[in-house]
C-alpha positions in Angstrom: -0.3 -0.2 0.0 3.1 1.9 1.2 4.3 1.6 -2.6 1.1 2.4 -4.3 1.0 5.8 -2.4 4.3 7.0 -3.5 3.9 5.7 -6.8 0.2 7.6 -7.0 1.7 10.9 -5.4 5.0 10.5 -7.6 2.8 10.6 -10.6 0.7 13.6 -9.3 3.8 15.3 -9.1 4.9 14.1 -12.1 1.7 15.9 -13.8 1.8 19.0 -11.4 5.6 19.5 -12.9 4.3 18.9 -16.6 0.9 21.3 -16.5 3.8 23.8 -15.3 5.7 23.7 -18.2 2.9 23.2 -20.3 1.8 27.1 -19.1 5.0 28.2 -19.3 6.2 26.8 -23.4 2.8 28.1 -24.2 3.1 31.5 -22.6 6.2 32.0 -24.4 4.5 30.6 -27.6 1.9 33.3 -27.3 4.7 36.8 -25.9 6.4 36.1 -28.8 3.8 35.5 -31.8 2.3 38.8 -29.7 6.1 40.7 -30.3 5.6 39.8 -33.9 2.3 40.9 -34.6 3.8 44.2 -33.2 7.6 44.3 -34.2 7.5 42.2 -37.4 10.6 43.3 -38.3 12.6 42.1 -34.9 12.1 38.1 -36.4 14.5 38.4 -39.6 16.6 41.7 -37.6 20.2 41.4 -39.8 22.6 43.0 -37.9 25.8 44.9 -40.2 28.9 43.3 -40.1 31.3 45.1 -37.3 34.6 42.6 -38.9 34.1 44.0 -42.3 37.3 46.1 -43.5 36.4 47.8 -46.8 32.7 49.0 -45.7 32.6 50.2 -42.5 29.6 49.3 -40.2 26.8 52.1 -39.5 23.8 52.1 -37.1 21.4 54.9 -38.2 19.3 55.9 -35.1 16.3 58.0 -35.7 14.2 58.5 -32.6 10.1 59.9 -34.2 7.9 62.0 -32.8 4.0 62.9 -34.4 6.4 63.4 -38.0 3.6 61.9 -40.4 4.4 64.9 -42.9 8.3 63.7 -43.2 9.0 59.9 -42.0 8.6 58.3 -45.7 10.9 62.0 -46.4 13.3 60.8 -43.9 13.2 57.0 -44.6 13.9 57.1 -47.9 17.0 59.5 -47.5 18.4 56.6 -45.4 17.0 53.6 -47.2 18.8 55.0 -50.2 22.2 54.7 -49.3 24.4 53.3 -51.8 26.0 51.7 -49.0 25.3 47.8 -48.3 27.2 47.8 -44.6 24.9 49.5 -42.6 21.3 48.7 -40.6 18.2 51.6 -38.7 17.1 51.6 -36.2 13.5 53.3 -35.8 12.4 54.7 -32.7 8.5 55.7 -32.7 8.3 57.6 -29.7 4.6 57.3 -29.0 3.6 58.9 -32.2 -0.1 60.6 -32.3 -0.6 61.2 -35.3 0.3 57.7 -37.0 4.1 58.1 -38.1 4.9 54.5 -36.4 2.5 53.2 -38.7 3.4 55.2 -41.8 6.5 54.5 -41.3 7.1 50.8 -40.4 4.6 50.8 -44.0 7.4 52.3 -45.6 9.7 49.5 -44.4 7.8 46.7 -45.2 7.0 48.3 -48.4 10.3 48.7 -49.5 11.1 45.2 -48.3 14.3 46.7 -45.8 12.8 44.9 -42.4 15.4 42.8 -42.9 17.5 46.0 -41.4 15.4 47.8 -39.9 14.8 47.7 -35.7 11.7 48.6 -35.4 10.5 50.2 -32.1 7.5 51.9 -30.8 7.1 53.1 -27.7 3.8 52.9 -25.5 5.1 56.0 -23.9 6.8 59.0 -24.8 10.5 58.8 -23.2 12.1 61.8 -25.8 14.5 61.5 -27.8 17.5 61.3 -25.4 16.1 58.5 -23.8 15.6 57.0 -27.0 18.7 57.3 -27.8 20.6 56.4 -24.9 18.4 52.7 -24.7 19.0 52.3 -28.5 23.6 52.5 -28.2 23.6 50.9 -24.8 23.0 47.8 -27.3 24.9 48.3 -30.2 28.4 46.8 -30.7 30.8 49.5 -29.3 32.5 49.3 -32.7 29.6 50.5 -34.7 29.3 53.7 -35.9 26.7 56.0 -35.0 25.0 57.7 -37.6 22.0 60.1 -36.0 19.3 61.6 -38.6 16.3 63.0 -36.0 12.8 61.8 -37.1 11.8 65.0 -39.0 15.1 66.0 -41.0 16.8 64.1 -43.8 20.0 62.6 -45.4 21.9 65.0 -48.4 21.7 62.4 -50.7 22.5 58.4 -51.3 26.0 59.0 -50.9 26.7 59.9 -47.2 27.6 56.8 -45.6 29.8 56.0 -48.4 31.6 58.8 -47.8 31.5 58.3 -44.1 33.0 55.1 -44.3 35.6 56.8 -46.7 36.5 59.6 -43.7 36.3 56.0 -40.8 39.0 54.3 -42.9 41.6 56.4 -40.8 42.1 54.7 -37.2 42.5 58.2 -36.0 38.5 58.9 -36.5 36.3 58.4 -33.8 33.6 61.7 -34.2 32.7 63.6 -37.1 30.5 66.5 -37.6 30.3 68.4 -40.0 28.2 71.3 -42.1 24.2 70.9 -43.1 21.6 72.8 -45.3 18.4 74.0 -43.6 14.9 73.3 -44.7 13.5 75.2 -46.4 15.5 78.0 -46.9 18.7 76.1 -48.7 20.7 78.5 -46.2 24.1 77.0 -44.6 24.2 75.7 -41.6 26.6 77.5 -38.9 28.7 74.3 -38.3 32.6 75.0 -37.8 35.5 73.0 -36.9 36.2 74.0 -33.0 39.8 75.6 -32.8 42.5 73.7 -31.8 43.7 75.4 -28.7 40.1 74.9 -27.2 40.5 71.7 -27.6 43.8 71.3 -26.5 42.2 73.2 -23.3 39.6 70.7 -23.3 37.5 73.7 -23.5 34.7 73.0 -25.4 32.1 74.0 -23.1 33.3 77.3 -23.1 33.0 77.4 -26.7 30.0 79.1 -28.9 28.0 75.4 -29.9 29.3 73.6 -33.0 29.4 69.7 -33.1 26.3 70.2 -35.2 24.0 67.4 -37.6 26.0 65.3 -39.4 26.9 63.9 -36.2 28.3 60.8 -36.1 30.7 58.0 -33.3 31.2 54.5 -32.2 28.7 53.8 -30.1 31.5 52.9 -27.6 32.6 56.3 -27.2 28.8 57.3 -26.1 28.7 53.8 -23.7 31.2 55.9 -21.4 29.2 58.6 -20.4 28.0 57.7 -17.2 24.2 58.2 -16.9 23.2 60.8 -14.4 25.4 62.8 -16.4 22.5 62.5 -18.8 19.7 63.1 -15.9 18.0 66.4 -15.0 15.7 66.4 -12.3 15.3 62.6 -12.1 14.8 62.0 -15.8 16.6 62.4 -18.9 16.8 66.0 -20.1 14.0 66.9 -22.4 16.2 69.3 -24.5 19.3 70.2 -25.2 20.1 66.5 -24.9 22.8 67.0 -28.2 25.2 68.9 -25.6 24.1 66.3 -23.5 26.0 63.9 -25.0 28.0 65.6 -27.9 30.2 67.3 -24.7 31.2 63.8 -23.0 32.1 62.5 -26.5 33.9 65.1 -27.4 36.0 65.6 -24.4 37.0 61.6 -24.4 37.7 61.3 -28.2 40.0 64.3 -28.2 41.8 65.3 -31.0 40.3 62.0 -32.5 37.6 64.3 -33.9 36.8 65.7 -37.1 34.5 68.3 -38.6 33.7 67.8 -42.2 33.0 70.7 -44.0 30.9 68.9 -46.5 26.8 69.2 -46.3 25.8 65.4 -45.2 23.1 66.3 -43.8 18.9 68.5 -44.0 18.0 70.1 -40.9 14.3 71.2 -41.2 13.1 74.1 -39.6 9.5 73.4 -41.1 8.7 71.4 -38.5 6.8 73.0 -35.8 8.4 69.9 -33.1 12.0 72.0 -32.6 13.0 72.5 -29.2 13.6 76.2 -30.2 10.6 77.0 -31.6 8.8 74.9 -28.0 10.2 76.7 -25.1 14.2 78.6 -26.3 14.1 80.0 -22.5 13.2 76.0 -21.0 15.9 75.2 -24.0 18.6 77.5 -22.5 18.3 77.0 -19.0 19.6 73.2 -19.7 22.2 74.2 -22.4 24.0 76.5 -19.2 23.5 73.2 -16.5 24.9 71.2 -19.4 28.2 73.5 -19.8 28.9 73.0 -16.3 28.0 70.1 -15.5 32.1 67.8 -14.9 34.5 67.7 -18.2 35.4 63.9 -19.5 39.2 63.8 -19.8 40.0 62.4 -23.1 40.4 59.0 -23.7 43.7 57.0 -24.8 42.3 53.8 -26.2 38.5 53.4 -28.0 38.8 49.8 -27.1 
């Protein structure tokens, strides 16, 4: 009787474990199916080749919010690049105007899902938070290319040109010239003076490291998160200064200014920081400028 009771107990235990395992497996399958529906490009996403000596691996990071008027033009400039070794991280930051759906359809229509990681936030978190979360998961040797969701690249040769620049192992960061849409006026970018760089005084000088901004992801990943935080959250404005000052300081002499126009900056968009709250933008800029300076690093890896 004792043996039968023991067998019965073991059988019940086995069945109980089996039921739990089945439930867990069913949950995993359900979650995976749900996730594929929400982000179909994730299931067949292909990373850029970081070991390709002829073509550097670029990752274009594009946070976008309520850009339905501009998102197709933005994506066309990115996905039409005459270059093969790159990928796109596109983040729809909980847009309320259908930007995410338009962008997803455009990516799928042009069969670019394999090179695109499409992320659709449930809640808006802001551009700097999106950059932080996206680049945190990049390979340190990938070269980040920042393209805002309402702007676009100047032509189809941008990545090919950058590849030539980054063939020089002394180049870790680039910034450069842009043209303003719709006026056609050229931007205000210029090379940071050597004496400013040598004194590590970029925070004291006028803002020059503008579009198009590119850098090895490993540099961004060395920024301390606390230096991107304001009152408990990521800076809501001036995020480009918050991330670029540390990157330029760490890179030191490894920064390169590109006078060639590679980027179109769209001032027709109503969501530019200076059009929303200029006073707050200026106040945040002063806070960022007074933060501690990073020291130049000797080795990137």
